[in-house]
C-alpha positions in Angstrom: 40.3 64.2 35.0 37.2 62.2 36.0 36.6 62.0 39.7 35.2 58.8 41.2 32.8 60.5 43.5 31.3 62.4 40.6 30.9 59.1 38.7 29.0 57.7 41.7 26.8 60.7 42.2 26.2 61.3 38.5 27.8 63.5 35.9 26.9 65.1 32.5 29.0 65.8 29.4 27.9 69.2 28.0 28.5 71.2 24.8 28.6 75.0 25.1 28.3 77.2 22.1 28.4 81.0 21.9 30.4 84.1 20.8 32.6 83.8 24.0 32.1 80.4 25.7 35.1 81.1 27.9 33.0 83.7 29.8 30.7 80.9 30.9 33.6 79.0 32.3 34.6 82.0 34.4 31.0 82.4 35.7 30.8 78.7 36.6 34.1 79.0 38.6 32.9 82.1 40.4 29.6 80.4 41.3 31.5 77.4 42.8 30.1 75.0 40.1 32.7 72.3 39.6 33.5 71.1 36.1 36.3 69.1 34.5 37.7 67.8 31.2 37.0 71.1 29.5 38.4 71.2 26.0 37.6 73.4 23.0 36.0 71.9 19.9 36.4 75.1 17.8 36.5 78.8 18.4 32.9 79.0 19.5 32.4 75.5 21.1 33.6 74.0 24.4 32.9 70.6 25.8 33.1 69.8 29.5 31.9 67.5 32.3 29.6 68.8 35.1 27.9 67.4 38.1 24.4 66.4 37.3 22.9 68.4 40.2 24.5 71.6 38.9 22.8 71.4 35.5 20.0 73.9 36.3 22.4 76.5 37.6 24.7 76.0 34.6 21.7 76.7 32.3 20.9 79.9 34.1 24.5 81.2 33.8 24.7 80.1 30.1 21.6 82.2 29.3 23.2 85.2 31.0 26.4 84.8 28.9 24.3 84.4 25.7 25.5 80.8 25.3 23.6 77.6 24.5 24.1 74.5 26.5 23.4 71.0 25.2 23.7 67.7 27.1 25.7 65.2 25.1 25.4 62.2 27.5 24.9 61.2 31.1 27.2 59.0 33.2 27.6 57.6 36.6 25.5 55.3 38.8 22.2 57.3 38.6 22.2 57.1 34.8 22.9 53.4 34.9 20.1 52.9 37.4 17.6 54.8 35.1 18.6 52.6 32.1 18.2 49.4 34.2 14.9 50.6 35.5 13.6 51.1 31.9 14.9 47.7 30.9 13.6 45.8 34.0 10.6 44.5 32.1 12.8 43.2 29.3 15.2 41.5 31.8 12.2 39.9 33.6 10.9 38.7 30.3 14.2 37.2 29.3 14.5 35.5 32.7 11.0 34.1 32.4 11.8 32.9 28.8 14.9 31.1 29.9 13.0 29.6 32.8 10.3 28.3 30.5 12.9 26.9 28.1 14.7 25.2 30.9 11.5 23.6 32.3 10.3 22.6 28.8 13.4 20.4 28.4 11.9 18.2 31.1 8.9 17.4 28.9 8.6 15.6 25.6 6.9 17.4 22.8 7.8 15.2 19.8 8.1 11.5 19.5 9.8 9.7 16.6 9.5 6.0 15.9 12.3 4.0 14.1 12.7 0.4 13.1 9.1 -0.6 12.5 8.2 -2.4 9.3 5.0 -4.4 9.9 3.5 -2.3 12.6 2.3 1.2 11.8 3.6 4.3 13.5 0.1 4.9 14.9 -0.1 1.5 16.5 3.2 2.0 18.3 2.3 5.6 19.4 -1.0 4.4 20.9 0.8 1.7 22.9 3.3 4.2 24.0 0.6 6.6 25.1 -1.0 3.9 27.2 2.4 3.3 28.8 2.8 7.0 29.7 5.0 8.0 26.8 3.1 10.8 24.9 3.6 14.5 24.0 3.7 16.6 27.2 4.8 13.8 29.5 7.5 14.4 32.2 10.3 12.2 30.9 12.5 12.1 34.0 9.7 10.0 35.6 10.0 7.3 32.8 11.4 3.9 33.5 13.0 2.2 30.5 12.2 -1.3 31.7 8.6 -0.4 32.6 8.0 1.1 29.2 9.6 -1.8 27.4 7.5 -4.4 29.3 4.2 -2.5 28.9 4.6 -1.8 25.2 5.6 -5.4 24.4 2.7 -6.6 26.5 0.4 -4.5 24.3 2.2 -5.3 21.1 3.5 -8.9 21.1 4.8 -8.4 17.6 7.7 -6.4 19.1 10.8 -8.1 20.5 12.6 -5.0 21.8 11.8 -1.3 22.6 14.2 1.4 23.5 13.6 5.1 24.3 16.1 8.0 24.2 15.4 11.7 24.9 17.3 14.6 23.4 16.0 18.2 23.9 12.3 17.4 24.4 12.4 15.0 21.5 12.0 11.3 22.2 13.3 8.7 19.8 11.6 5.2 20.2 13.5 2.4 18.5 11.8 -0.9 18.1 12.7 -4.3 16.8 9.9 -6.6 15.5 9.9 -10.3 16.1 10.9 -12.5 13.2 8.2 -15.1 12.4 9.2 -18.6 13.3 10.0 -20.7 10.3 7.3 -23.1 9.2 8.0 -26.6 10.4 7.7 -29.3 7.7 7.0 -32.8 8.8 8.9 -34.9 6.3 7.0 -38.0 7.4 3.6 -36.5 6.6 2.2 -37.5 3.1 2.6 -34.7 0.5 2.3 -34.7 -3.2 3.7 -32.5 -6.0 1.1 -30.6 -8.1 1.3 -28.2 -11.0 1.1 -24.6 -10.1 0.6 -23.6 -13.7 -0.8 -25.2 -16.9 1.9 -26.3 -19.4 3.6 -29.0 -21.3 6.2 -31.2 -19.4 9.8 -30.8 -20.7 11.9 -32.4 -17.9 11.0 -34.5 -14.8 13.4 -34.9 -11.8 11.7 -36.9 -9.0 13.6 -36.9 -5.7 11.0 -38.7 -3.6 7.5 -40.1 -4.5 5.8 -41.8 -7.4 5.9 -39.9 -10.7 2.6 -39.6 -12.6 3.7 -37.7 -15.7 6.5 -37.8 -18.2 8.0 -35.4 -20.8 5.6 -34.4 -23.5 2.5 -34.6 -21.2 0.1 -31.6 -21.0 -0.9 -30.8 -17.5 -3.4 -28.4 -15.9 -2.9 -26.1 -13.0 -3.5 -28.1 -9.8 -3.0 -31.5 -11.4 -1.0 -34.1 -9.3 2.5 -34.7 -10.9 4.2 -36.8 -8.2 2.2 -38.8 -5.7 3.2 -39.2 -2.1 1.7 -42.7 -2.2 4.4 -45.2 -3.1 3.7 -48.9 -3.7 6.5 -51.4 -3.3 7.1 -54.5 -5.5 5.6 -56.6 -2.7 2.3 -54.7 -2.9 2.8 -52.7 0.3 2.0 -49.0 0.4 3.9 -46.3 2.2 3.3 -42.5 2.2 6.2 -40.1 1.8 6.8 -36.3 1.5 7.1 -36.1 -2.3 9.7 -33.8 -3.8 10.6 -33.1 -7.4 11.7 -30.5 -10.0 9.4 -30.5 -13.0 10.1 -28.1 -15.9 7.4 -27.3 -18.3 6.7 -24.9 -21.2 4.2 -22.4 -20.0 2.4 -19.6 -21.9 1.6 -16.1 -20.6 -0.7 -13.5 -22.0 -0.6 -10.1 -20.2 -2.4 -6.9 -21.2 -1.9 -3.4 -19.9 -3.8 -0.2 -20.9 -3.1 3.6 -20.7 -5.0 6.7 -21.9 -3.6 8.3 -25.1 -4.3 11.8 -23.7 -2.6 13.1 -20.7 -3.4 16.1 -18.5 -0.8 18.5 -17.2 -1.2 21.3 -14.7 0.0 24.9 -15.3 0.2 27.3 -12.4 -2.0 30.4 -12.8 -1.7 32.3 -9.5 -1.3 31.7 -5.8 -1.5 33.1 -2.3 -0.1 32.2 1.1 -2.0 31.6 4.4 -0.8 30.9 7.9 -1.9 28.8 10.8 -0.6 28.4 14.4 -0.4 25.0 16.0 0.0 24.8 19.7 0.1 21.2 21.0 -2.6 19.4 19.2 -4.7 22.5 18.5 -4.6 24.4 15.3 -5.6 28.1 15.0 -6.1 29.3 11.5 -4.8 32.9 10.9 -7.0 33.4 7.9 -10.7 33.7 7.1 -12.8 30.9 5.7 -12.5 27.1 6.0 -9.6 24.8 5.2 -11.2 23.2 2.1 -9.6 24.1 -1.2 -11.6 25.5 -4.1 -11.6 23.5 -7.3 -8.5 23.8 -9.4 -6.2 24.4 -6.5 -3.4 22.5 -4.8 -1.7 23.2 -1.4 2.0 23.2 -0.5 2.6 23.1 3.3 5.7 24.0 5.2 6.0 23.8 9.0 8.2 26.1 11.0 8.7 24.6 14.5 9.7 26.6 17.5 12.9 24.8 18.3 16.6 25.0 18.5 17.9 21.5 17.6 19.9 20.0 20.4 18.9 22.8 22.8 15.1 23.0 23.2 11.9 22.2 21.4 8.4 23.5 22.2 5.0 22.2 20.9 4.5 25.3 18.9 4.7 25.6 15.1 3.8 28.1 12.4 2.3 26.5 9.4 2.8 28.1 6.0 0.3 27.0 3.3 0.9 28.0 -0.3 -2.4 27.8 -2.3 -1.7 27.5 -6.0 -4.4 27.8 -8.6 -3.7 25.9 -11.8 -5.2 25.1 -15.2 -5.4 21.5 -16.6 -4.0 21.2 -20.1 -4.9 18.1 -22.1 -2.2 17.0 -24.5 -1.9 13.9 -26.7 0.7 11.5 -25.6 3.6 10.3 -27.8 2.1 6.9 -28.8 5.4 5.3 -29.6 7.0 6.4 -26.3 3.9 5.3 -24.4 3.9 1.9 -26.1 7.6 1.4 -25.2 6.8 2.3 -21.6 3.9 -0.2 -21.4 6.1 -2.9 -22.9 8.7 -2.4 -20.3 6.1 -2.6 -17.6 4.7 -5.9 -19.0 8.3 -7.3 -19.2 8.8 -6.5 -15.5 5.4 -8.1 -14.6 6.4 -11.3 -16.4 9.7 -11.4 -14.5 7.7 -10.9 -11.3 5.3 -13.8 -12.1 8.1 -16.2 -13.0 9.6 -15.4 -9.5 13.0 -16.7 -10.4 11.7 -20.2 -11.2 12.0 -19.9 -15.0 12.9 -17.8 -18.0 11.1 -16.5 -21.2 11.9 -18.4 -24.4 10.1 -16.0 -26.7 8.2 -12.7 -26.3 5.9 -10.9 -28.7 4.0 -7.7 -28.3 0.8 -6.4 -30.0 -1.0 -3.1 -29.5 -4.3 -1.5 -30.4 -6.3 1.7 -29.6 -10.0 2.1 -28.8 -11.9 5.1 -27.4 -8.7 7.0 -26.4 -7.1 4.0 -24.7 -3.9 2.2 -25.8 -3.8 -1.5 -25.1 -0.5 -3.5 -25.2 -0.5 -7.3 -25.0 2.5 -9.5 -24.2 2.5 -13.2 -25.3 5.4 -15.2 -24.0 6.5 -18.8 -24.0 8.5 -19.7 -20.9 10.4 -22.7 -19.4 9.8 -22.8 -15.7 9.6 -25.1 -12.7 5.9 -25.7 -12.1 6.3 -28.1 -9.1 4.5 -27.2 -5.9 4.3 -29.4 -2.8 1.0 -29.7 -1.1 -0.4 -31.9 1.7 -2.6 -34.7 0.6 
């Protein structure tokens, strides 16, 4: 039975082996050395518990009884203290680590920008840095209203700015101002002109004096409907001319592509590492960062973070350098020609801009010096009216 005072003072669990291990038990009892929990393991082995301070005397008696004595484990408060003393540095390191992580949550190490379309991310980050929002800044000292006012003052293109922080990561959401619609003065004199060259098919004048009729050929920029209107009495008034004028127009679009295409085939590769702390990069490899000819680089960044818990400005960058050979192969001419035709058809739709449709389309192709040329000739019916100030 284990005694509490022995656990406090320290105890040892021993294994005794010999021809007659029971003789050692008698010697220990005669010498007044207290032991407990003695039990035989086999005919020549006994295990028992002994006070730690009696170990030296027990070894002496074991030698006289021609027995061997082996310590299995130590117990009690002294053993625990020795273990804790050995692990003190580890515990201190863990405490320091948790303290650093706790403090790091009060600083922003990464900033994300959402909602920008016209303004670049760099422009917004510069304005934020000038307002005190930058990597390494103490976010509890931020004021949302102050940041919003200062950023909008520096970037008038923004209508709204919001900042939220989650585990050392700041998310900046912005909303850009919508441009005010262009005001049209319906009383100012405007005329309708041709935005493309063509042959008039249909004329619908809503306001103004028509100058053309179906069947007329017109040039780009020519006036079709005048904003100067004369009455039967000879008086003149100026209006904002408006009309829909459909005309047959003609397009000729050409596109080119090489008939030989290059493909890369990986030959070999190796990995190199770099350490990024804040804005500083430390290369963990010899040589510069420039790639030799015939190589490409694949980069993967491993950040020191636990999403939702903490994030530190430390990252391990893995760069995979791949060496490759360039293989030149002849393209499938028919497939390439079909691809170029599809691109020309899309370009024609883009230029019509929803104001007309193609009546007929023809394609032709030719090759010269390793280049395939494809030409689209199309006849279209489209609205060529364009209102301009006189």
